[in-house]
N, C-alpha and C positions, 0 to 999 in steps of 0.2 A: 724674756718678756712676751706674754701671750698676744694672740692676734683674735680679738672677741668682737664679733659683727652683731650688733642689736639694733640695726635700723632696717628691718625688712620691710617695715611699711613704707619705706622710700623705694627700695628695690631689693630683691632677693637675688641669691646667686644661681648663677645658671645651673642647673642639674646636669651631671656629665651624660645620664641617659637621654637627656634633650638634647646636648651638644652633639652626641655621637648621631642621633636620628637626622639633625641638620646638616650634618656633615654629607651625609649620603646625597641629600637633595642639591648641595652646594656642587659635587662633584658629577654625580652620576643622572640626577634626573632633574635636567636643568631647562627643559623645554618651557615655552611660553604656554600657559593653558589656553590661550585663545588660538593657537594654530592647531591644522587639521591633520598634521602628521603625527607619527608615533611618539615623539618626544614630546610633542603638546599635549597628545592625549594621555599619555603618563601622567604630567602635570596636573591635567584637569582631573583625572582620576583622585590624586591625592587631595586635591583642593575641596572635592566635593565631600570624601571621607572625613577630612578634618572638620567640614561645616557640620556633618553629620554627629560626629562625635562631639564636638563642642556643645551644639544646639541641645543635644540629647542631655547633657549634663545639666543644663539650666531649664530643662522642661521645655524647650521651644521647639518649632519647626524647624527643619534646615532651610526653608525658605524665607524663614524670619531671620537669619544670622547673617550679617554683612561683615567683612574684614575691614579693618583700618589700621592705621599707623600705630594706634594705641588707644588709651583713655582719653586724652586729651582730644583727640579728633572726633572720636565717637560721641563725645558730649556736645561738641560744635555741631556735628553731623545731625543729632538729635534735636537740638534747641533751635539751630537757625533752620534747620529743613521745616520744623513744625511753625516756626515764625514764618519763615517766607512764604509757608503756603497760605497765611493770611493775607498777604498782600494781594488783594483781589479787587476787581472794580467792576461794577455794571457796565453793560454796552456802551451807556451814556457817559460813564467816566466817572460816576459816583463809587467813592471808596464804600467797601462793605465788610470790612475786616473787624474782628475782635483784636483788641491791643494789649490786654491786661494778663501779666503772667505773676504767679505768687511763687516763692520761694523762701529760703532761710539764709541768716546770716553766717551760719557755719558751713555752707557749701564750700567745695574745692575752688581754687581760684579760676579752673578750667571752666566752672559753671558760671560764677560771679563776673568774671571778666566778659564771658559772652553775652551775659545778661546785659551787662552796662553798655556794651556796643550796641546792642539791639535798641537800647533805650536811646542813647545819644546818636546814633546815625539814622534811625527809622522811627524814633518817637513812642516806641513800646514803653507800657508804664509797668514798672516793677514793684511789687511789695514784698520787702524782707520781713520774715517774721523772726523776732528772739526766740530764744529757748530758755529752759531752765540752767542752774547752773552745772549740769551735766550734759547739755547739749539735746536735750530731749524737747520735741516739739509739742505743743499745746494744740490739741486737734480742735478744739472749739474754738481757738482763736484762727485756725487754719480756715475752717469750716465758715467762718464769719468775714475772712478775708476775701472769700472768692465772691466776685461780682456776675452781673449779667454781660460783662464784657470780658470776663477771664477765660481763655483758651487752654490754658497750660498751668500744670504745678510742678515745679523742681523741688524734689525733695530726696537727698542721698539715703542710700539704704544704710550705709555705716560709714561714721566721721574719720577721716584719714589722721586727725591729731587726738581726739578724746578716745574713739573706738566704740563711742555709743552707737545703737542699732535701733534706727527709727521703725515705728509700726507702719510699715509701707502698705500692708494688707488694709488696714484701716483707711489710711489716706486714701488709697485706691477707691475703696467705699465713696468717700466724699466726693472724690473726683467723677466717679461714675454717676451719683445722683446729682450731681451738678452739670452733667454733660461737658466735663473738662479732660484734657489729656494730662497723663501723668509722666514724667521722665524721672528716672532713678539712677544716680550715678552709684553703681554697685562693685566699682572697680577693687575697693578694699575687702568686700565681703565674700569674693569668689575664693572657695577653697578654705574658708576660715570659720564658715557656718552655713546652715543648710540655705540653699537660694533655689528658688523655683517659680519662673516668670508666672506660670499659670494658677499658682496659690496668691502670689503678690497681685497678680492682675494690673500690673504695669503696661504701659503702651510702649516704652522703649528703656533699655537699661544698656549700660557699657560694662565692658570687660576689658583686661589688660593682662597680658600675658608673661610680662616682667615681676609681676606681684606674685605669681604662682610658680616662680624656678624656671620660667621659660624666658624667650630672648625678648631683649628691647625692640621697639620699633613694629611691633605687632599686637593689634586689639581688636575687638569686636564690637558691634552696635546690634543688640537685639530690637527688632521693628515690629510689634503686632501686626498681624493681618489687617490689612484695611486702615491702618494708620495713616492720615493724611499728612505728608512729609515730601517737600521737595529734594531732588537730587543735589548731592553736596559737592562732588569734583566732576567736572565736565571735562570731556575729550576721549571718552571711551564708552563702551556698553557694558563693561564688567560690572559683577555684582547686580546682575539684573537691572542693569542700565541706572542704577543709582549711586555709584561710586566709581568713576572712572579711573583708569590706571591699571597697569599689569600688576598681578597679585604677588606678593613676595612670597614665592613657594618655600622656600628654606623656612623662613620665619614661621609660616603657617604649621609646616611640618613639626616645628618646635613647640608651637602652641598645643598642636594635637596631641603630641607626646607628654606635653607638662599636663594637660588635662586625663591623659590615661594614666598617669602616675597619681592625679588627684583622686580618682575614682578607687584606687587600691590604698591609697595611704592616708586621704584626708581626716578618716576618724581618728587614726592614732598621732596624726599631726594635732589634732584639736585636744585631743586628751593631754599631749605634752605642753601645749599652751595654757591649759588651765592649771597645769601643775606648776608651770613657770611663774604665771601670773599671780597664784597664791603664795607662792615663795617670796617673789620680789616684794610683794606690798607688806608680807609679815616682816621681812628684812629692813625693809624702808622704816616701817614704823618703829621696829625695836632699835635701829641703830640712830634714827635721827629725831624720832619723836614728835614734838610740836613744831619743829624747824620745817618738816617737810608736808606739803599739802597734796594730797592724792585726787587729780582731776578727772581720772578716769573712774566711771562706775563698776563696783565689785559684783553687779548682780548679773543675770543671765541677757539681758538685753545690752551687752556690751561685748565687742569682741575680745577673745581670751590673749591674743598676742599683741595688745597694745597696752601700755600703763603710761600715762601721762602725769608728770608730777611738777610741782612749784615749790622752791624754797621761799620761805617767809624772809623777805628782806630787812627785816627788823632783827631776826635772829642769825641770818647767815650773810657774813659779810664778803661774797664773793660774786664778780662779775660771770653770768652766765657762760660768755664767750670764753673767759679765760679758765672755767672749768670744763667745757668742751674741748679746748686745747690741751688742757693738761691730762684729761682722760684719753685724748687721741695719742698723745706722748706715751700713754700707758699702754697702748694698743687696743684701745676701746671704741668703737664706732657707735655713736648714738647721735640723735640730732635735737636740734632746739626747735620748740615751737615757732619762732620767728624765721623770719625770711630776709635774705640778703638783698637789698635793693640799692644800687649804685653805690655800693660799698658802705651801706649804713643799715645797722640792725634795725628793723621794723617789728614791733611787738605783734604777735600773733592776732591776726582779725577773729580767728574762732574764739580764743581765750578773752580777747577784749569784748566780744559779745556775750559772753557767759558773766561778766561783770567784773574782770580782773582790771588793775590800773595798769599803766602802760609797764613799770618795775616789775610787777608780778608776772605779767604776761611774758616779758621778756626773758624771766628766768625760769620758763617752763623747759623741761626736757621730756621729750619722746623715746621711750624704749620699746621696742617692738621685736619680738622673737621670731625665730624661724625654725625650719625643719632640723636645722643643724646645731641649734644651741642645746646646751645641757645646764644641768643645776649649777655645776661648778663656774658656768660662765657669769651667772648672778654671785656668786660669791666672791668671785675676782672683781666684779663691777664695785659692789658694798665697801670691800676693803679699798680699794681704789678712791673711792669717793669720800671715805672716812679719812684718808690719808691728805686729800685736797681741802676738805671743808672743816674749817675749825669750829 
């Protein structure tokens, strides 16, 4: 039995070259970068070198990049930081904030849950825009949703379930015309598509190392210079007094190495993803015909490493959880578009937002490629699915 990993949108395997770099900093360069002695200075040099390299990779200034524990913290940092900055009062105690945020129904839960917290705890008003059946945002609808009380737009660069890439450059034009800030969750985009914050002109953007063959537990937030944003974690002056806590130097070293490898290998990675996506969609249509629904776009405005599918429940009589378990027993790791909550499977909020009923949304599968996948992996996957689906 083979061991086929096709869940790279969830996390990627740690590159051995990244691990080797991290081990040096676990064993030899263990100083606290806030310390003034040599061990601390050595750690500080690595910290700032990593900041330089990662910032340059996305077109940012080093001073605009802040290390976090991952993409979820980075999204919380950006959204709460800009929202809390709005909680201002005049000298006589009169509230003078703007309170409205525009977002979309297909955002990651790290964004939606944060927005819901702001709504329920502090009274912020949230407008969630629906999309077309592929997850594309209607820019006219977005423009019309911005009011004089809007201070922030949250729109992800690419969707983690469908792979659709939103036109953040055009969304940023709307934001600037309306004098509104723009946050984009770009966790899935880094390393899969050209991403430059100066071309997109977003105010904040999120990164996560474990999506690009780096370690878990480390990410970053890009904050454009002069963006009004409150400090997120208190208790230290680290990260230019915006995020307290001793920096995770070994993980940052791994993040740095993962980005250095991307600079060399990203183009060949993307070429491989394109080939695998074309082949997988061809094999799905050839072998399952009208039984399968392709939820991911086949155009350029979609990530090449993600293919989301559903099975027509009127034609395929198999429970999606059973399918995932049987595929797992055959050594194939893929994910469902549904999330497990308290032991019960919930339909994907993304697929429901694009118009699917609960049954179809629950039957979705996300197949996501990585650097180590090959065409033979897809042949094995299709053969396994054919043996399970009657």
